[in-house]
Structures are given as structure tokens and as C-alpha cells.
PDB file of N, CA, C and O in Angstrom:
ATOM      1  N   UNK A   1     111.251 111.955  50.879  1.00  0.00           N
ATOM      2  CA  UNK A   1     112.160 111.731  51.772  1.00  0.00           C
ATOM      3  C   UNK A   1     112.045 112.214  52.962  1.00  0.00           C
ATOM      4  O   UNK A   1     112.134 111.489  53.953  1.00  0.00           O
ATOM      5  N   UNK A   2     111.806 113.658  53.037  1.00  0.00           N
ATOM      6  CA  UNK A   2     111.451 114.467  54.491  1.00  0.00           C
ATOM      7  C   UNK A   2     110.494 113.562  55.242  1.00  0.00           C
ATOM      8  O   UNK A   2     110.742 113.084  56.349  1.00  0.00           O
ATOM      9  N   UNK A   3     109.105 113.316  54.380  1.00  0.00           N
ATOM     10  CA  UNK A   3     108.178 112.657  55.150  1.00  0.00           C
ATOM     11  C   UNK A   3     108.408 111.445  55.754  1.00  0.00           C
ATOM     12  O   UNK A   3     108.025 111.181  56.894  1.00  0.00           O
ATOM     13  N   UNK A   4     109.006 110.712  55.054  1.00  0.00           N
ATOM     14  CA  UNK A   4     109.459 109.353  55.370  1.00  0.00           C
ATOM     15  C   UNK A   4     110.250 109.375  56.588  1.00  0.00           C
ATOM     16  O   UNK A   4     110.095 108.588  57.522  1.00  0.00           O
ATOM     17  N   UNK A   5     111.305 110.531  56.524  1.00  0.00           N
ATOM     18  CA  UNK A   5     112.106 110.911  57.797  1.00  0.00           C
ATOM     19  C   UNK A   5     111.569 110.988  58.924  1.00  0.00           C
ATOM     20  O   UNK A   5     111.788 110.322  59.936  1.00  0.00           O
ATOM     21  N   UNK A   6     110.596 112.116  58.675  1.00  0.00           N
ATOM     22  CA  UNK A   6     109.752 112.542  60.024  1.00  0.00           C
ATOM     23  C   UNK A   6     108.902 111.265  60.692  1.00  0.00           C
ATOM     24  O   UNK A   6     108.740 111.009  61.885  1.00  0.00           O
ATOM     25  N   UNK A   7     108.415 110.553  59.512  1.00  0.00           N
ATOM     26  CA  UNK A   7     107.463 109.438  60.406  1.00  0.00           C
ATOM     27  C   UNK A   7     108.295 108.524  61.011  1.00  0.00           C
ATOM     28  O   UNK A   7     107.780 107.881  61.926  1.00  0.00           O
ATOM     29  N   UNK A   8     110.000 108.187  60.614  1.00  0.00           N
ATOM     30  CA  UNK A   8     110.865 107.239  61.394  1.00  0.00           C
ATOM     31  C   UNK A   8     111.172 108.177  62.536  1.00  0.00           C
ATOM     32  O   UNK A   8     111.334 107.587  63.605  1.00  0.00           O
ATOM     33  N   UNK A   9     111.287 109.422  62.577  1.00  0.00           N
ATOM     34  CA  UNK A   9     111.625 110.225  63.635  1.00  0.00           C
ATOM     35  C   UNK A   9     110.548 109.927  64.968  1.00  0.00           C
ATOM     36  O   UNK A   9     110.799 109.764  66.162  1.00  0.00           O
ATOM     37  N   UNK A  10     109.376 109.932  64.290  1.00  0.00           N
ATOM     38  CA  UNK A  10     108.198 109.857  65.482  1.00  0.00           C
ATOM     39  C   UNK A  10     108.202 108.337  66.026  1.00  0.00           C
ATOM     40  O   UNK A  10     107.897 108.167  67.206  1.00  0.00           O
ATOM     41  N   UNK A  11     108.489 107.370  65.328  1.00  0.00           N
ATOM     42  CA  UNK A  11     108.443 106.167  65.469  1.00  0.00           C
ATOM     43  C   UNK A  11     109.614 105.777  66.605  1.00  0.00           C
ATOM     44  O   UNK A  11     109.397 104.961  67.501  1.00  0.00           O
ATOM     45  N   UNK A  12     111.039 106.565  66.412  1.00  0.00           N
ATOM     46  CA  UNK A  12     111.919 106.363  67.425  1.00  0.00           C
ATOM     47  C   UNK A  12     111.638 107.043  68.708  1.00  0.00           C
ATOM     48  O   UNK A  12     112.059 106.489  69.724  1.00  0.00           O
ATOM     49  N   UNK A  13     110.972 108.194  68.826  1.00  0.00           N
ATOM     50  CA  UNK A  13     110.649 108.751  69.918  1.00  0.00           C
ATOM     51  C   UNK A  13     109.547 107.994  70.829  1.00  0.00           C
ATOM     52  O   UNK A  13     109.509 108.092  72.056  1.00  0.00           O
ATOM     53  N   UNK A  14     108.622 107.194  70.015  1.00  0.00           N
ATOM     54  CA  UNK A  14     107.577 106.112  70.833  1.00  0.00           C
ATOM     55  C   UNK A  14     108.386 105.162  71.269  1.00  0.00           C
ATOM     56  O   UNK A  14     108.072 104.668  72.352  1.00  0.00           O
ATOM     57  N   UNK A  15     109.672 104.618  70.558  1.00  0.00           N
ATOM     58  CA  UNK A  15     110.303 103.503  71.258  1.00  0.00           C
ATOM     59  C   UNK A  15     111.093 104.115  72.263  1.00  0.00           C
ATOM     60  O   UNK A  15     111.326 103.260  73.118  1.00  0.00           O
ATOM     61  N   UNK A  16     111.525 105.017  72.506  1.00  0.00           N
ATOM     62  CA  UNK A  16     112.549 105.719  73.803  1.00  0.00           C
ATOM     63  C   UNK A  16     111.082 105.903  74.637  1.00  0.00           C
ATOM     64  O   UNK A  16     111.099 105.263  75.689  1.00  0.00           O
ATOM     65  N   UNK A  17     110.085 106.481  74.448  1.00  0.00           N
ATOM     66  CA  UNK A  17     109.135 106.668  75.686  1.00  0.00           C
ATOM     67  C   UNK A  17     108.659 105.282  76.022  1.00  0.00           C
ATOM     68  O   UNK A  17     108.459 105.051  77.215  1.00  0.00           O
ATOM     69  N   UNK A  18     108.457 104.361  75.178  1.00  0.00           N
ATOM     70  CA  UNK A  18     107.935 103.060  75.638  1.00  0.00           C
ATOM     71  C   UNK A  18     109.115 102.291  76.712  1.00  0.00           C
ATOM     72  O   UNK A  18     108.757 101.818  77.791  1.00  0.00           O
ATOM     73  N   UNK A  19     110.691 102.247  76.192  1.00  0.00           N
ATOM     74  CA  UNK A  19     111.508 101.796  76.768  1.00  0.00           C
ATOM     75  C   UNK A  19     111.983 102.822  78.052  1.00  0.00           C
ATOM     76  O   UNK A  19     112.846 102.413  78.829  1.00  0.00           O
ATOM     77  N   UNK A  20     111.430 104.055  78.217  1.00  0.00           N
ATOM     78  CA  UNK A  20     111.489 104.593  79.558  1.00  0.00           C
ATOM     79  C   UNK A  20     110.602 104.014  80.296  1.00  0.00           C
ATOM     80  O   UNK A  20     111.007 103.522  81.349  1.00  0.00           O
ATOM     81  N   UNK A  21     109.241 103.914  79.976  1.00  0.00           N
ATOM     82  CA  UNK A  21     108.047 103.145  80.514  1.00  0.00           C
ATOM     83  C   UNK A  21     108.636 101.935  81.400  1.00  0.00           C
ATOM     84  O   UNK A  21     108.601 101.842  82.627  1.00  0.00           O
ATOM     85  N   UNK A  22     109.179 101.043  80.481  1.00  0.00           N
ATOM     86  CA  UNK A  22     109.451  99.696  81.024  1.00  0.00           C
ATOM     87  C   UNK A  22     110.752 100.005  82.010  1.00  0.00           C
ATOM     88  O   UNK A  22     110.473  99.561  83.124  1.00  0.00           O
ATOM     89  N   UNK A  23     111.506 100.348  82.006  1.00  0.00           N
ATOM     90  CA  UNK A  23     112.438 100.740  82.610  1.00  0.00           C
ATOM     91  C   UNK A  23     111.919 101.337  84.077  1.00  0.00           C
ATOM     92  O   UNK A  23     112.398 100.976  85.153  1.00  0.00           O
ATOM     93  N   UNK A  24     110.794 102.367  83.915  1.00  0.00           N
ATOM     94  CA  UNK A  24     110.001 102.563  85.206  1.00  0.00           C
ATOM     95  C   UNK A  24     109.587 101.210  86.039  1.00  0.00           C
ATOM     96  O   UNK A  24     109.780 100.876  87.207  1.00  0.00           O
ATOM     97  N   UNK A  25     108.990 100.634  85.027  1.00  0.00           N
ATOM     98  CA  UNK A  25     108.084  99.522  85.693  1.00  0.00           C
ATOM     99  C   UNK A  25     109.283  98.782  86.237  1.00  0.00           C
ATOM    100  O   UNK A  25     109.395  98.857  87.460  1.00  0.00           O
ATOM    101  N   UNK A  26     110.100  98.162  85.670  1.00  0.00           N
ATOM    102  CA  UNK A  26     111.309  97.304  86.217  1.00  0.00           C
ATOM    103  C   UNK A  26     111.718  97.879  87.519  1.00  0.00           C
ATOM    104  O   UNK A  26     111.807  97.136  88.497  1.00  0.00           O
ATOM    105  N   UNK A  27     111.992  99.232  87.614  1.00  0.00           N
ATOM    106  CA  UNK A  27     112.483  99.869  88.666  1.00  0.00           C
ATOM    107  C   UNK A  27     111.459  99.540  89.776  1.00  0.00           C
ATOM    108  O   UNK A  27     111.829  98.947  90.789  1.00  0.00           O
ATOM    109  N   UNK A  28     110.399  99.854  89.628  1.00  0.00           N
ATOM    110  CA  UNK A  28     109.491  99.802  90.688  1.00  0.00           C
ATOM    111  C   UNK A  28     109.318  98.379  91.188  1.00  0.00           C
ATOM    112  O   UNK A  28     109.178  98.144  92.388  1.00  0.00           O
ATOM    113  N   UNK A  29     109.329  97.264  90.092  1.00  0.00           N
ATOM    114  CA  UNK A  29     109.438  95.833  90.676  1.00  0.00           C
ATOM    115  C   UNK A  29     110.422  95.701  91.503  1.00  0.00           C
ATOM    116  O   UNK A  29     110.294  95.154  92.598  1.00  0.00           O
ATOM    117  N   UNK A  30     111.564  96.216  91.040  1.00  0.00           N
ATOM    118  CA  UNK A  30     113.046  95.789  91.805  1.00  0.00           C
ATOM    119  C   UNK A  30     112.766  96.688  93.221  1.00  0.00           C
ATOM    120  O   UNK A  30     113.655  96.583  94.066  1.00  0.00           O
ATOM    121  N   UNK A  31     111.840  97.389  93.491  1.00  0.00           N
ATOM    122  CA  UNK A  31     111.977  98.395  94.934  1.00  0.00           C
ATOM    123  C   UNK A  31     112.990  99.400  94.830  1.00  0.00           C
ATOM    124  O   UNK A  31     113.492  99.763  95.893  1.00  0.00           O
ATOM    125  N   UNK A  32     113.397  99.927  93.765  1.00  0.00           N
ATOM    126  CA  UNK A  32     114.114 100.841  93.540  1.00  0.00           C
ATOM    127  C   UNK A  32     115.688 100.704  93.426  1.00  0.00           C
ATOM    128  O   UNK A  32     116.471 101.651  93.360  1.00  0.00           O
ATOM    129  N   UNK A  33     116.003  99.397  93.416  1.00  0.00           N
ATOM    130  CA  UNK A  33     117.498  98.831  93.705  1.00  0.00           C
ATOM    131  C   UNK A  33     117.894  99.255  92.259  1.00  0.00           C
ATOM    132  O   UNK A  33     119.058  99.648  92.185  1.00  0.00           O
ATOM    133  N   UNK A  34     117.291  99.264  91.258  1.00  0.00           N
ATOM    134  CA  UNK A  34     117.627  99.017  89.578  1.00  0.00           C
ATOM    135  C   UNK A  34     118.850 100.243  89.509  1.00  0.00           C
ATOM    136  O   UNK A  34     118.464 101.367  89.829  1.00  0.00           O
ATOM    137  N   UNK A  35     120.032 100.120  89.184  1.00  0.00           N
ATOM    138  CA  UNK A  35     120.998 100.764  88.765  1.00  0.00           C
ATOM    139  C   UNK A  35     120.671 101.166  87.459  1.00  0.00           C
ATOM    140  O   UNK A  35     120.345 100.274  86.676  1.00  0.00           O
ATOM    141  N   UNK A  36     120.698 102.678  86.947  1.00  0.00           N
ATOM    142  CA  UNK A  36     120.461 103.400  85.784  1.00  0.00           C
ATOM    143  C   UNK A  36     121.464 102.914  85.041  1.00  0.00           C
ATOM    144  O   UNK A  36     122.522 102.723  85.642  1.00  0.00           O
ATOM    145  N   UNK A  37     121.417 102.624  83.725  1.00  0.00           N
ATOM    146  CA  UNK A  37     122.341 102.367  82.782  1.00  0.00           C
ATOM    147  C   UNK A  37     122.528 103.599  82.045  1.00  0.00           C
ATOM    148  O   UNK A  37     121.516 104.138  81.598  1.00  0.00           O
ATOM    149  N   UNK A  38     123.815 104.203  81.819  1.00  0.00           N
ATOM    150  CA  UNK A  38     124.102 105.264  81.011  1.00  0.00           C
ATOM    151  C   UNK A  38     123.152 105.640  79.603  1.00  0.00           C
ATOM    152  O   UNK A  38     122.518 106.640  79.265  1.00  0.00           O
ATOM    153  N   UNK A  39     123.397 104.340  78.999  1.00  0.00           N
ATOM    154  CA  UNK A  39     122.364 105.012  77.754  1.00  0.00           C
ATOM    155  C   UNK A  39     121.176 105.058  77.901  1.00  0.00           C
ATOM    156  O   UNK A  39     120.491 105.502  76.979  1.00  0.00           O
ATOM    157  N   UNK A  40     120.567 104.607  79.119  1.00  0.00           N
ATOM    158  CA  UNK A  40     119.119 104.683  79.037  1.00  0.00           C
ATOM    159  C   UNK A  40     118.736 105.847  80.347  1.00  0.00           C
ATOM    160  O   UNK A  40     117.602 105.971  80.810  1.00  0.00           O
ATOM    161  N   UNK A  41     119.893 106.606  80.784  1.00  0.00           N
ATOM    162  CA  UNK A  41     119.733 107.515  81.673  1.00  0.00           C
ATOM    163  C   UNK A  41     118.663 108.719  81.307  1.00  0.00           C
ATOM    164  O   UNK A  41     118.703 109.480  80.340  1.00  0.00           O
ATOM    165  N   UNK A  42     117.665 108.655  82.410  1.00  0.00           N
ATOM    166  CA  UNK A  42     116.652 109.478  82.264  1.00  0.00           C
ATOM    167  C   UNK A  42     116.825 110.857  82.870  1.00  0.00           C
ATOM    168  O   UNK A  42     115.924 111.693  82.802  1.00  0.00           O
ATOM    169  N   UNK A  43     118.049 111.104  83.495  1.00  0.00           N
ATOM    170  CA  UNK A  43     118.260 112.447  84.174  1.00  0.00           C
ATOM    171  C   UNK A  43     118.416 111.911  85.976  1.00  0.00           C
ATOM    172  O   UNK A  43     118.833 112.663  86.857  1.00  0.00           O
ATOM    173  N   UNK A  44     118.043 110.694  86.167  1.00  0.00           N
ATOM    174  CA  UNK A  44     118.002 110.227  87.483  1.00  0.00           C
ATOM    175  C   UNK A  44     119.545 109.872  88.001  1.00  0.00           C
ATOM    176  O   UNK A  44     120.385 109.296  87.309  1.00  0.00           O
ATOM    177  N   UNK A  45     119.736 110.333  89.350  1.00  0.00           N
ATOM    178  CA  UNK A  45     120.903 110.290  89.922  1.00  0.00           C
ATOM    179  C   UNK A  45     121.226 108.880  90.252  1.00  0.00           C
ATOM    180  O   UNK A  45     120.283 108.433  90.905  1.00  0.00           O
ATOM    181  N   UNK A  46     122.143 107.993  90.086  1.00  0.00           N
ATOM    182  CA  UNK A  46     122.380 106.482  90.551  1.00  0.00           C
ATOM    183  C   UNK A  46     122.579 106.855  91.994  1.00  0.00           C
ATOM    184  O   UNK A  46     123.077 107.901  92.410  1.00  0.00           O
ATOM    185  N   UNK A  47     122.129 105.876  92.672  1.00  0.00           N
ATOM    186  CA  UNK A  47     122.345 105.932  94.167  1.00  0.00           C
ATOM    187  C   UNK A  47     123.494 105.019  94.638  1.00  0.00           C
ATOM    188  O   UNK A  47     123.786 104.961  95.832  1.00  0.00           O
TER     189      UNK A  47
END
């Protein structure tokens, strides 16, 4: 069970990292006008 949970935890970490990358890409495409969603907040201040 611990092995399965560790594998799942790594997968969740990868999903979070990929979502952060997508968010950065969309932010770059929008010219920085993208509002940061609280659930996806990576520590940046909303302008």
C-alpha cells in the first residue's frame, strides 16, 4: 500500500508541475494580464 501511495504522490506532483507550466505559458501568451486563481496560486501577487 505504501509503495502504491508513493507512486500516486509522485504522479500528483508531476500533474501539479505540469499545470504550473501551462499556467505560465498561458500567462506569457496573455501578455501578463492573466489573473492568478487562488487554487493555482504559485506565490505570485495578483496585480
